[in-house]
C-alpha positions in Angstrom: 44.3 120.4 149.5 43.8 123.7 147.7 45.2 127.2 148.2 43.6 130.5 147.5 45.7 133.5 146.4 46.4 134.6 150.0 47.8 131.2 150.8 44.8 130.2 152.9 44.7 126.4 152.4 42.2 123.8 153.4 40.8 120.6 152.0 38.3 118.0 153.0 38.6 114.3 152.3 35.5 112.1 152.5 36.5 108.5 151.9 34.8 105.9 154.0 36.3 103.0 155.8 35.2 99.4 155.1 32.1 98.3 156.9 31.0 101.8 158.0 27.6 103.2 157.1 27.6 106.0 154.6 28.9 109.2 156.3 26.4 112.0 156.9 27.0 115.3 155.3 30.2 116.8 156.5 28.4 119.3 158.8 25.7 116.9 160.0 24.7 117.6 163.5 21.9 116.9 165.9 18.7 118.8 165.7 18.7 119.0 169.4 21.5 120.1 171.8 23.4 121.4 168.8 25.6 123.4 171.2 28.7 122.7 173.1 28.4 121.0 176.5 27.2 123.4 179.1 30.1 124.9 181.0 28.7 124.7 184.5 26.0 122.1 185.3 24.0 122.4 188.6 25.4 120.4 191.5 21.9 119.3 192.5 20.1 118.7 189.2 16.4 119.1 189.3 13.6 118.3 186.9 13.5 115.6 184.3 17.2 115.9 183.3 19.6 118.8 182.9 18.2 121.3 180.5 21.2 122.6 178.7 20.5 126.2 177.8 21.6 127.2 174.2 24.4 129.7 174.1 26.1 131.3 171.2 28.2 128.7 169.5 31.1 131.0 169.0 31.5 131.5 172.7 32.7 127.9 173.1 32.7 126.3 176.5 34.2 127.5 179.7 36.1 124.9 181.7 34.0 123.4 184.5 35.3 124.4 187.8 36.1 120.8 188.9 36.3 119.2 185.5 39.9 118.0 186.1 39.8 117.3 189.8 41.1 113.9 191.0 37.8 112.7 192.4 34.1 112.8 191.6 33.5 113.6 195.2 34.7 117.0 196.5 34.3 117.7 200.3 32.0 114.7 200.6 29.6 115.9 197.9 29.1 114.2 194.5 29.8 116.9 191.9 27.1 118.0 189.5 29.2 117.5 186.3 30.4 114.2 185.0 34.1 115.0 184.2 35.8 113.8 187.4 35.2 110.1 186.8 38.4 108.3 186.1 39.2 105.0 184.3 39.6 103.2 187.6 36.0 104.1 188.5 34.6 102.3 185.4 33.8 98.8 186.6 32.1 97.3 183.6 31.2 97.8 179.9 28.7 96.2 177.6 28.3 96.3 173.8 25.6 98.6 172.5 22.4 97.7 170.6 21.9 94.4 172.5 19.0 95.6 174.6 15.4 94.3 174.6 13.6 96.6 172.1 10.2 97.9 172.9 10.3 100.0 169.7 8.9 103.1 171.4 11.6 105.5 170.3 13.6 105.2 173.6 15.4 101.8 173.1 18.8 103.5 173.0 18.0 105.4 176.2 17.7 102.1 178.0 20.8 100.5 176.4 23.3 100.2 179.2 27.0 100.5 178.1 28.9 101.2 181.3 28.7 101.1 185.1 30.9 103.1 187.5 31.5 102.9 191.2 33.6 105.1 193.5 34.0 104.4 197.2 36.0 107.4 198.2 36.8 108.3 201.7 35.1 106.7 204.7 32.9 109.8 205.3 32.0 110.1 201.6 28.8 108.7 200.1 29.3 105.7 197.8 28.9 107.1 194.2 27.6 105.3 191.1 27.1 106.1 187.5 25.8 104.4 184.4 26.3 105.3 180.7 23.7 104.7 178.1 24.2 104.4 174.4 22.0 107.5 173.7 20.0 108.9 176.5 17.3 111.1 175.0 16.4 114.3 176.6 13.8 113.8 179.3 13.7 110.0 178.7 13.9 109.3 182.4 10.5 111.0 182.9 8.5 108.0 181.7 10.7 105.8 179.6 13.8 104.8 181.7 14.1 103.3 185.1 17.6 102.2 186.3 18.4 99.6 189.1 21.7 98.7 190.5 21.6 95.5 192.5 24.4 95.4 195.1 25.7 92.2 196.6 28.1 91.9 199.6 30.1 88.8 200.5 28.8 89.0 204.0 25.4 90.5 203.5 22.9 90.0 206.4 19.9 89.5 204.1 19.5 89.0 200.4 16.8 88.9 197.7 16.7 87.0 194.4 13.5 88.6 193.1 14.0 91.9 191.3 12.7 95.0 193.0 9.5 96.8 192.3 7.9 93.6 190.9 10.1 93.7 187.8 9.8 90.3 186.1 12.6 87.9 186.7 15.1 87.1 189.3 18.9 87.2 189.8 21.3 84.4 190.2 23.3 86.7 192.5 21.1 87.7 195.5 21.2 91.4 196.2 21.5 93.1 199.6 20.7 96.6 198.5 19.0 97.8 195.3 19.4 101.4 194.1 16.5 102.5 192.1 16.5 105.7 190.0 13.2 106.7 188.3 14.1 110.3 187.5 16.1 113.1 189.1 13.4 113.7 191.8 12.2 110.1 192.4 14.7 107.6 193.5 15.5 105.4 196.5 17.6 102.7 198.0 15.8 99.5 198.9 17.3 97.0 201.3 16.6 93.3 201.1 14.6 93.6 204.3 12.4 96.3 202.8 13.8 99.6 204.1 13.9 102.6 201.8 15.6 106.0 201.8 16.3 108.6 199.2 19.5 108.6 197.1 21.8 111.6 197.0 22.6 114.0 194.1 20.8 112.3 191.3 21.5 113.9 188.0 20.9 113.0 184.4 22.7 114.4 181.4 21.3 113.6 178.0 24.2 115.2 176.1 26.7 113.0 178.0 24.3 110.1 178.0 24.7 109.3 181.7 23.2 109.3 185.1 25.1 109.6 188.4 24.0 109.4 192.1 25.2 108.5 195.5 24.0 106.5 198.5 24.8 107.0 202.2 27.3 104.3 203.2 25.3 103.6 206.4 22.6 102.1 204.2 25.2 99.6 202.9 26.8 99.0 206.3 23.5 98.1 207.9 23.2 95.3 205.3 26.6 93.8 206.2 28.9 95.8 203.9 32.3 96.7 205.4 34.3 99.7 204.2 36.8 98.7 201.5 34.9 95.4 200.8 34.3 94.7 197.1 30.7 95.0 195.9 29.1 93.0 193.1 26.9 95.1 190.9 24.1 94.1 188.5 22.7 96.9 186.4 19.3 96.7 184.7 16.9 99.0 183.0 13.2 99.0 182.5 10.4 101.3 181.4 7.9 103.0 183.7 4.9 100.8 184.3 6.5 97.9 182.3 8.0 95.0 184.2 10.1 93.8 181.3 13.9 94.0 181.9 15.2 95.9 178.9 19.0 95.7 179.4 21.7 94.5 181.7 25.5 94.8 181.9 26.0 91.2 180.7 29.7 91.0 181.3 31.9 90.3 184.2 35.6 91.3 184.4 37.7 90.0 187.2 40.5 91.9 188.9 43.0 90.1 186.6 41.2 91.3 183.5 39.5 88.1 182.5 36.2 88.7 180.8 33.0 86.6 180.7 29.9 87.3 178.8 26.5 86.2 180.1 23.1 85.8 178.4 20.5 88.5 178.7 17.5 87.7 180.9 15.1 87.3 178.0 17.4 84.7 176.6 17.9 83.0 180.0 14.4 82.3 181.4 14.2 85.8 183.1 17.4 85.2 185.1 19.7 88.2 185.5 23.3 86.9 185.4 26.7 88.4 185.1 27.4 91.8 186.4 30.6 93.4 187.6 32.7 93.7 190.7 34.1 96.9 192.1 37.6 95.2 191.7 37.0 94.8 188.0 39.3 96.4 185.5 38.2 97.5 182.0 39.9 98.0 178.7 39.8 101.3 176.9 39.3 102.6 173.4 42.0 104.8 172.0 41.5 107.8 169.7 44.0 110.3 168.3 43.7 113.6 166.6 46.2 115.2 164.3 46.0 119.0 163.5 47.8 119.6 160.3 48.8 123.1 159.4 50.2 123.7 155.9 50.8 127.2 154.7 53.5 129.1 152.9 55.5 132.0 154.4 52.7 134.6 154.0 51.8 138.0 155.3 51.3 138.5 159.0 47.8 139.7 158.4 47.0 136.3 156.7 48.6 134.4 159.5 46.8 136.3 162.2 43.6 135.4 160.3 44.4 131.7 160.5 45.1 131.9 164.2 42.0 133.7 165.2 39.0 135.5 163.8 36.7 138.1 165.6 34.0 135.4 165.6 36.2 133.1 167.7 37.1 130.7 164.9 40.6 129.7 163.9 43.6 127.7 165.2 43.2 129.2 168.7 39.6 127.9 168.9 40.9 124.3 168.7 43.7 124.9 171.2 41.1 126.4 173.5 39.2 123.1 173.4 42.4 121.1 173.9 43.3 123.1 177.0 39.8 123.2 178.4 39.1 119.5 178.2 42.7 118.2 178.5 42.5 116.2 175.3 46.0 115.6 173.9 46.5 116.2 170.2 49.3 115.8 167.8 50.3 118.9 165.8 52.1 119.2 162.5 53.1 122.6 161.1 54.9 123.1 157.8 58.1 124.9 158.6 57.1 127.8 156.5 53.9 128.2 158.5 55.8 127.9 161.8 58.1 130.7 160.6 55.1 132.8 159.5 53.6 132.4 162.9 56.9 133.2 164.6 57.0 136.5 162.6 53.3 137.4 162.9 52.2 136.2 166.3 55.1 134.3 168.2 52.9 134.0 171.3 51.0 131.3 169.5 54.1 129.2 168.9 54.9 129.8 172.6 51.4 128.5 173.5 52.0 125.4 171.5 55.4 124.9 173.2 53.7 125.4 176.6 51.2 122.7 175.8 54.1 120.4 174.7 55.5 120.8 178.3 52.1 119.9 179.8 51.8 116.8 177.6 48.7 118.1 175.8 50.5 118.6 172.5 53.1 116.5 170.7 54.7 117.8 167.6 55.4 115.9 164.4 58.3 116.5 162.1 58.3 116.1 158.3 59.6 117.9 155.3 60.2 121.6 155.3 57.3 122.8 153.1 55.2 119.9 152.1 56.9 118.7 149.0 55.3 115.5 147.6 58.0 113.1 148.7 58.1 110.4 146.0 59.2 113.0 143.5 62.3 113.7 145.6 63.5 110.3 146.8 66.9 110.4 148.5 69.0 113.4 149.3 66.3 116.1 148.9 63.8 114.3 151.1 66.4 113.6 153.7 67.7 117.1 153.9 64.2 118.5 154.1 63.2 116.0 156.8 66.1 117.1 158.9 64.8 120.7 158.7 61.4 119.4 159.8 62.8 117.8 162.9 64.8 120.9 163.8 61.7 123.1 163.6 59.6 120.6 165.7 62.3 120.7 168.4 62.1 124.5 168.4 58.5 124.0 169.6 59.8 122.0 172.6 59.4 118.5 171.2 62.8 117.1 172.2 62.3 113.7 170.7 60.6 113.8 167.3 59.9 110.3 166.2 56.9 110.9 163.9 57.2 112.3 160.5 54.2 113.8 158.6 53.9 112.6 155.0 52.6 115.4 152.8 49.1 114.5 151.4 50.0 110.9 152.5 51.6 110.3 149.1 53.9 107.6 150.2 55.8 104.6 149.1 58.8 102.3 150.0 61.4 104.9 149.2 59.6 107.6 151.2 59.6 105.4 154.2 63.3 104.6 153.8 64.1 108.3 153.6 62.3 108.9 156.9 64.1 106.0 158.6 67.5 107.2 157.5 66.9 110.6 159.2 65.9 108.9 162.4 62.1 109.0 162.3 60.2 105.9 163.6 56.6 106.4 162.5 54.4 108.1 159.8 50.8 108.3 158.9 49.1 106.8 155.8 45.6 106.3 154.4 44.7 102.8 153.2 46.3 99.7 154.6 44.5 97.4 152.2 46.4 99.0 149.3 49.7 97.6 150.7 48.8 94.6 152.8 46.5 91.6 152.5 43.8 91.7 155.1 44.6 95.4 155.6 40.9 96.5 155.5 40.3 95.0 158.9 43.6 96.2 160.4 43.3 99.9 159.8 43.2 100.4 163.6 46.4 98.6 164.3 50.0 99.9 164.2 51.9 98.4 161.3 55.7 97.9 161.0 57.3 97.7 157.6 60.8 98.5 156.2 61.9 99.8 159.6 59.1 102.2 160.1 55.8 102.1 162.1 52.8 103.2 160.2 49.5 104.5 161.7 46.5 104.5 159.4 43.7 107.1 159.3 40.3 105.9 160.3 38.3 107.7 157.5 35.0 107.4 159.2 36.3 108.9 162.4 38.1 111.6 160.3 34.8 112.6 158.7 32.8 112.4 162.0 35.2 113.6 164.7 33.2 116.9 164.7 29.8 115.3 164.1 27.4 114.9 167.0 24.3 112.9 167.9 22.0 114.6 170.4 24.8 116.7 171.8 27.2 113.8 172.1 29.6 111.8 170.0 28.5 110.4 166.7 26.4 107.3 167.5 28.1 104.9 165.1 31.5 106.0 166.5 30.4 105.2 170.0 29.7 101.7 169.0 33.1 101.3 167.4 34.8 102.6 170.5 32.8 100.4 172.9 33.8 97.4 170.8 37.5 98.4 171.2 37.2 98.9 174.9 35.7 95.4 175.3 38.2 93.8 172.9 40.9 91.6 174.3 43.3 93.3 171.9 43.9 96.6 173.6 46.4 97.8 171.0 44.0 99.5 168.6 43.6 103.1 167.8 41.2 105.3 165.7 43.1 108.3 164.1 41.4 111.4 162.8 43.4 113.9 160.8 42.2 117.2 159.5 43.7 120.5 158.4 43.9 122.8 161.4 41.9 125.4 159.5 39.1 122.8 159.0 38.8 122.1 162.7 39.1 125.8 163.4 35.9 126.4 161.4 37.2 127.3 157.9 36.8 124.5 155.5 37.9 125.2 152.0 35.3 126.3 149.5 32.8 127.6 152.1 32.1 131.3 152.3 32.3 132.4 155.9 33.1 130.3 159.0 31.3 127.1 159.8 30.9 127.3 163.5 29.4 123.8 163.8 32.8 122.3 163.1 34.9 123.6 166.1 31.7 123.5 168.3 31.1 119.8 167.3 34.8 118.9 167.9 34.7 120.5 171.3 31.5 118.8 172.1 33.2 115.5 171.3 36.2 116.5 173.3 33.9 117.1 176.3 32.1 113.8 175.7 35.4 111.9 175.6 36.6 113.6 178.8 33.3 112.5 180.4 33.8 108.9 179.3 37.0 107.6 180.7 36.7 104.3 178.9 37.9 106.3 176.0 41.6 107.4 176.0 42.8 110.3 173.8 46.5 109.7 173.0 48.9 110.9 170.2 50.9 108.9 167.7 54.1 110.1 169.5 52.7 108.7 172.8 51.7 105.5 171.2 55.3 104.8 170.2 56.2 104.8 173.9 53.5 102.2 174.6 55.6 99.6 172.7 52.6 97.9 171.2 53.2 94.8 169.2 52.7 95.9 165.6 51.4 94.0 162.6 54.8 93.0 161.2 55.4 93.0 157.5 59.2 92.7 157.4 61.9 94.6 155.6 62.6 95.3 151.9 58.9 95.2 151.1 57.8 96.9 147.9 55.1 99.5 148.7 53.6 101.1 145.6 52.9 104.9 145.8 49.5 105.5 147.3 47.5 108.6 148.1 43.9 109.5 148.8 44.1 111.3 145.5 44.3 108.0 143.7 47.0 105.6 143.0 48.0 107.0 139.6 47.4 110.7 140.3 50.8 111.5 141.5 52.5 110.2 138.4 50.0 111.7 136.0 50.2 115.1 137.7 53.9 115.2 137.4 54.6 113.6 134.0 51.2 114.2 132.3 48.4 112.1 130.9 45.6 112.8 128.4 43.7 114.3 131.4 46.5 116.2 133.1 49.1 118.7 132.0 52.6 117.7 133.0 54.2 119.7 135.8 57.6 118.5 134.5 57.0 120.2 131.2 56.2 123.6 132.6 58.2 126.5 131.3 57.6 129.3 133.8 57.3 133.0 133.0 60.0 135.7 133.2 57.7 138.3 134.8 54.5 136.4 135.6 51.2 135.4 134.1 49.7 139.0 134.3 52.1 140.0 131.6 50.9 137.8 128.7 53.1 135.4 126.9 56.5 135.9 128.6 57.9 132.5 129.1 61.6 132.5 130.1 63.8 132.9 127.0 65.9 129.8 127.9 62.8 127.6 127.5 64.1 125.5 130.4 61.5 123.1 131.7 61.0 122.4 135.4 61.9 118.8 134.8 62.7 116.6 137.8 65.5 115.8 140.3 67.1 113.2 138.0 67.1 115.0 134.6 70.1 117.2 133.9 69.4 120.4 132.0 66.1 121.0 133.8 65.4 123.6 136.5 64.8 121.3 139.4 67.8 119.1 138.7 70.2 121.9 138.1 69.0 124.0 141.1 69.5 121.1 143.5 72.9 120.3 141.9 74.0 123.9 142.6 72.8 123.6 146.2 74.6 120.3 146.7 77.9 121.7 145.3 77.7 124.9 147.3 80.2 125.4 150.1 78.7 124.9 153.6 77.8 128.3 154.7 74.7 130.3 155.6 73.9 130.9 152.0 73.7 127.2 151.3 71.3 126.7 154.2 69.0 129.5 153.0 69.2 128.1 149.4 67.9 124.8 150.7 65.0 126.4 152.5 64.2 128.4 149.4 64.3 125.3 147.2 62.1 123.4 149.6 59.6 126.3 149.8 59.4 126.4 146.0 58.5 122.7 145.7 55.5 123.1 148.1 52.7 120.7 147.3 54.6 119.6 144.1 52.6 119.4 140.9 49.2 120.1 142.4 46.5 120.4 139.8 43.1 122.0 139.4 41.5 119.5 137.0 43.6 119.4 133.9 45.9 122.3 134.6 48.7 122.8 137.1 47.1 125.0 139.8 48.0 128.7 139.4 49.2 129.0 142.9 51.4 125.9 142.3 52.9 127.5 139.2 53.6 130.6 141.3 55.8 128.7 143.8 57.4 126.5 141.1 58.4 129.6 139.2 60.7 130.5 142.0 62.8 127.4 141.9 65.1 128.8 139.2 65.8 131.9 141.3 67.4 129.9 144.1 70.6 129.9 142.1 71.0 133.6 142.9 71.6 132.4 146.5 74.0 129.6 145.6 76.0 132.1 143.6 76.5 134.2 146.7 77.5 131.0 148.6 80.3 130.4 146.1 81.3 134.1 146.3 81.5 134.0 150.1 83.8 130.9 149.9 86.0 132.7 147.4 86.3 135.7 149.8 87.1 133.3 152.6 89.9 131.7 150.5 91.4 135.1 149.5 90.2 134.9 145.8 88.3 138.1 146.0 89.9 141.5 146.6 88.6 144.9 147.7 88.1 146.3 144.2 84.6 146.4 142.9 83.7 144.1 140.0 80.6 144.0 137.8 79.6 140.8 136.1 76.9 139.8 133.7 75.7 136.2 134.4 72.5 134.3 133.9 72.0 133.5 137.6 68.4 132.4 137.5 68.4 130.1 134.5 66.0 132.2 132.4 68.4 133.0 129.5 68.6 136.6 130.5 71.7 138.1 132.1 71.7 139.4 135.7 74.2 141.9 137.0 76.4 141.1 140.0 78.2 144.0 141.7 80.7 142.7 144.3 83.9 143.0 146.2 85.2 141.3 149.3 82.5 142.8 151.5 79.3 142.8 149.5 77.6 140.7 146.9 74.7 142.4 145.1 72.7 140.8 142.3 70.5 143.1 140.2 67.8 142.2 137.7 66.4 144.2 134.7 62.8 143.5 135.8 62.1 146.5 138.0 65.9 147.3 138.0 65.8 145.6 141.4 68.5 144.5 143.8 67.2 140.9 144.2 69.8 139.5 146.6 72.3 141.4 148.8 74.8 139.7 151.1 77.5 141.0 153.5 80.7 139.1 154.3 82.8 138.6 157.4 86.0 136.7 156.6 86.0 135.0 160.0 82.3 134.3 160.5 81.0 134.0 157.0 78.3 135.6 154.9 75.0 137.1 156.1 72.0 137.8 153.9 70.7 141.3 154.1 68.5 142.2 151.1 65.9 139.9 149.5 63.7 137.0 150.6 63.1 134.3 148.1 61.2 132.1 150.6 58.1 134.2 151.0 55.0 133.1 149.0 55.3 134.9 145.6 52.7 137.0 143.8 53.0 134.7 140.8 55.4 132.6 138.8 57.9 135.2 137.5 60.3 137.8 138.9 57.9 140.7 139.1 57.1 141.5 142.8 53.8 143.3 142.2 51.0 141.9 140.1 48.5 144.2 138.3 46.0 143.8 141.2 48.5 145.3 143.6 49.0 142.2 145.6 52.5 141.1 146.6 54.3 139.1 149.3 57.9 140.1 148.5 60.0 143.3 148.5 63.6 143.3 147.5 65.8 146.4 147.0 65.0 149.7 145.2 61.5 149.1 144.0 60.2 152.2 142.2 56.6 153.2 142.5 54.6 152.4 139.4 57.8 151.0 137.7 58.0 147.8 139.9 57.6 145.4 137.0 59.0 147.4 134.0 61.9 145.9 132.2 64.7 148.5 132.6 67.6 148.8 130.2 71.1 148.4 131.7 74.4 150.1 130.9 77.7 149.2 132.6 80.6 151.7 132.8 83.8 151.9 134.8 81.9 153.4 137.8 78.9 151.2 138.0 75.7 150.2 136.4 72.8 152.4 135.3 69.2 151.2 134.9 66.7 153.2 132.8 63.0 152.7 132.6 61.4 152.0 129.2 59.9 155.5 129.1 63.2 157.1 130.1 61.7 158.9 133.1 63.5 156.9 135.8 67.2 156.3 135.8 69.2 155.0 138.8 72.9 154.4 138.9 74.4 151.9 141.3 77.9 151.9 142.5 79.6 149.9 145.2 82.3 151.4 147.5 83.4 149.1 150.3 80.2 148.1 152.1 78.1 150.9 150.6 75.8 150.5 147.6 74.9 154.0 146.4 71.9 154.6 144.2 71.8 157.9 142.4 68.2 158.6 141.2 67.1 160.9 138.4 63.4 161.3 138.1 61.6 163.3 135.3 60.0 166.3 137.0 56.6 165.2 135.6 56.7 162.2 137.9 56.6 164.5 141.0 57.3 162.7 144.3 57.8 158.9 144.1 58.2 156.2 146.7 61.1 153.8 146.7 60.8 150.6 148.7 63.7 148.6 150.1 63.0 145.2 151.7 65.6 144.3 154.3 65.9 140.8 155.8 69.1 140.9 157.8 70.1 137.3 158.6 67.1 135.7 156.9 68.0 132.3 158.5 67.6 133.7 161.9 64.4 135.5 161.0 62.9 132.2 159.8 63.6 130.6 163.2 63.2 133.5 165.6 60.9 136.0 163.8 61.3 139.6 165.0 62.9 138.7 168.3 66.4 139.8 167.3 65.5 142.6 164.9 66.0 146.2 165.9 65.4 149.5 164.0 67.2 152.7 165.0 66.3 156.1 163.7 63.3 158.3 163.5 60.8 159.1 160.8 60.7 161.2 158.7 64.5 161.3 158.7 67.7 160.8 156.8 69.2 157.7 158.4 67.7 154.3 159.5 69.6 151.3 160.8 68.0 147.8 160.7 70.1 145.3 162.6 69.8 141.7 163.7 71.4 141.1 167.1 72.5 137.7 165.8 74.3 139.2 162.9 73.4 141.3 159.8 72.9 145.0 159.6 71.7 147.5 157.0 72.0 151.3 157.2 69.9 153.4 154.8 70.9 157.0 154.3 69.2 159.5 152.0 70.3 162.8 150.5 67.8 165.2 149.1 65.0 162.7 150.0 63.2 161.6 153.1 62.8 158.3 154.9 59.0 158.2 155.3 58.0 154.8 156.5 59.0 151.4 157.8 56.9 148.4 158.8 57.0 144.6 159.0 53.8 143.9 157.0 55.7 141.3 154.8 57.0 138.2 156.4 60.7 138.2 157.5 61.1 141.6 156.0 61.7 145.1 157.3 60.1 147.4 154.7 61.8 150.8 154.4 60.1 153.6 152.4 62.0 156.5 150.8 60.2 159.5 149.3 62.0 161.7 146.8 61.6 163.7 143.5 63.9 164.9 140.8 67.4 164.1 141.8 68.3 162.3 145.1 70.5 159.5 146.4 70.2 156.5 148.7 73.1 154.8 150.4 72.6 151.2 151.5 75.4 150.0 153.7 75.5 146.2 154.3 77.5 144.6 157.1 77.6 141.5 159.1 77.0 143.6 162.3 77.3 141.5 165.5 77.7 138.2 163.7 79.5 135.8 166.0 79.4 138.2 169.0 75.7 137.8 170.1 
């Protein structure tokens, strides 16, 4: 997992599971048919196979017209695509790579793996299909012949010799043989020698299958009665070669009992076994998790994640899910969910709609991807509660599965999940915890009260890889084995970052279209092979499978795909890693040279008093239960995002940026305590100015407050960092400031030297954003002066009005002042812009920004102009004031409609 400066995160993991062949390169794909499955295949396929025409990979696949109908036969006609076949149509399966090998390059094309039959209505033709392990394009021209030998219980005449002088005989005499030589040459052959053409014969090399139909009158003339079971023996040969090259060598009875029979070349040329149309098969199960992990970033960044002009992005994957009806499990960090809600809420609605349809299930987890073993106990549990609440907001009423960030997991992590009511999580390597784990990665495990599903790393690396336009060949074999296994409680789980599946793997310049195209190709292949079932971890829990039981109170050491010791070394240091715990963050940020916070306070950890992390959480825990406490929790969780992540020896710069915000959370807890004092009558209407180190940096901040407003100012930028309004009956509402957004860097400055920023608080002065102002307090207020003396601004508080009187040196000309308003930040995080309204016109003198759920700010200017407002920063209404020389800005904070909406 890595993050670039815009917050665009992706990573790729390439471990291999035991026994798997070495994975191909991550973007490996077939040299032929390297396009998605054709969207509309001809109903009457002609020629030596369906020749899929290449199309631009970015266009994806359009849903076949009848891809999701209930029947392969529509209006008495076998359809030309292969997607209507259902599990109940599959009558038999056979393991792959057990065919007689002619070593001519087409052995896999003659390797039978499945046979289907569909009787349908009385007037319908009888439809059949077979699947091959890997049907090469055009193989049926000269290299594959297929025969289905049909036997009826009351057949009028039967043959034991194989048709067309193929060597051998059958132990189950046949009444009708169906012979398919290619899509133009085919026939039914009765035991008494009559022949007639078959119907709708079509091959598809990408789906590795052939389907066809026979008029039921052909069967009836040979003694078959409608509704009567048929015994089917399937065999393949090569043109002008009488050797049987494969058979379906299993038989499954209606009660599910399976027998395996020898192949003819092992049995004196006798074809044995076969399947009945009453047979029932098992299925292989696969699951896909789409993991989205981003901070609360700009709408422009979020929109880029969701969709790009070239068709890549999150939407591309949902397109495939909806088109092929392949269910997936989704996990979104809560900060990403909030970012989407602000930038493009229709995408969250789209997820919720798919939850209703059963195509998406949503996992919970911690708020912003903290590495959980560092925060065992209260912090994890509170964060996990937030994750459940956000998942429910997407329509997932029951949230039993918790995502473990980076799969860094141990006994205590599992206990924290269980205490919050989660029932399952996902991990990487069973063998690191359990003896015999290496051969049980595809089973559900139960330990310490939690179910654990393990990732299949081969499937993870190859879920988007294709072989000749179909699923990865090795994966097909694994799935066939599962479908034939008496143990039907196995599953192969693939997990990837949503960005990856959307075509944007980290470290690759430009989109990689083969990834979403390959994933969609495999979705289509799965849809066309109903002996594979796509399910989600949440759905699996409802199956009530019998898990591999390990008991309670089992010690599970910390494990991660990063390495067993990496988590500890990243946090506490090693000869090869700087210690995250020892970091002393900067007052302004790394663009300003050596400016470590004067207090020298280390980040530390949750258990060490006197460190930033411990003391910040202690302040949260001890805060009164009001909206400020809830916001403080979210800000803390957002600032421990991907805790202690390193780039080689050093803590990653982006990780330092978020960690540097932890100490500022105590600005919010101070307002929680103030609000409680107002509620309890300890604060009067008179204005007070206090100097307090609110953010643990050893430098005093300035709090201007009364019983209506709490305003915390900082000398860096002379900024109003946090502004809150109070209603004695309904509590406090945040109005100014947003300490949850992804920061520019690790200090308090809001604009780095490159001009990039993600936060705007109050009264940011153009070109003086990061200057350290001097401050002077008098009986009327507090005055901030820029280092060059050219900007002074005096703040006073009267009732609910914060007045800023500006004095600009005439040499500065016109300057822009920015004010970031986040009325009712907690609501904005959950509901985006839905409840936010702006009243007033530009340019103008008055602007009102109100949240219909409570929280309102009025901006009034004198001798200046209101010149702009936008929502280009997450959960923030940016207001721009333009003025020169002397002017004033009134900022009126109120709770607005709190409690009345």
